[in-house]
N, C-alpha and C positions, 0 to 999 in steps of 0.2 A: 563475518558480519551474517547479522542477520536482520531481517526487517519483522514488526509485530505490528497486528492490528489487531485495535480495540475497536470489535464488532459493535460493543453497546453504546460508543460515542458518534459511531457513523451517521450521519443525515443522506446521506445520499445522494451528496453534488458529485460524484465521481470524476473528479480530478484526478485520482491516482491513477484510476485505468485509464483517462486521457491520456497521461503523461509516462505509464508504466504499463501498458497492456501484460507483457511477457511476466507482471506479478500479480494483478490485481483482475478481477472479474466483476461482473457483476449480477448478483442473484434475481430469483424471479421478481423479488420486491424490491430491487432499486439499490440494494445495498453492496459494497463493498464483499470482497470476497481474495482473501490470500490467495494466488497458489502456491501448491508447493507445502512444504515446511515449515519455509518463512527463510532458508537458507539464501544469499544473495549467488546469482552464478558472475561469473568471471563478466566487467564489462557491465555488469544492473548497478552499481553500486550509485554510481550519478543520477540514474533516473530515479532509484529507489530517495535517495536525498531528496529530489526534484518533488518527487509525490509526498512526502513528511513535510515539504516547507507549504507546500498550497494545499495541504488539507485545513478546513477551516476548523475541524473541531478539534484538530492534533489527535486523530485518532492513531497517526500511523507514526512507529517511533523505530529510530536504526540501533540497533543493538551492537557492539562491538566487542565481539567475542572472539 
């Protein structure tokens, strides 16, 4: 399972970082940045889904692979 962030859709609400700080960071412009390559570590699936569900722009996708 992987997580994908479409940075072009991000508007800087940073709900993803608040809900899943182990997966997302905030850059100097207030935009979300995906930490790592998108591979979800064990135990991060729930927080990744929570972040995706709470993104107002639907910029986060969970890829089942």
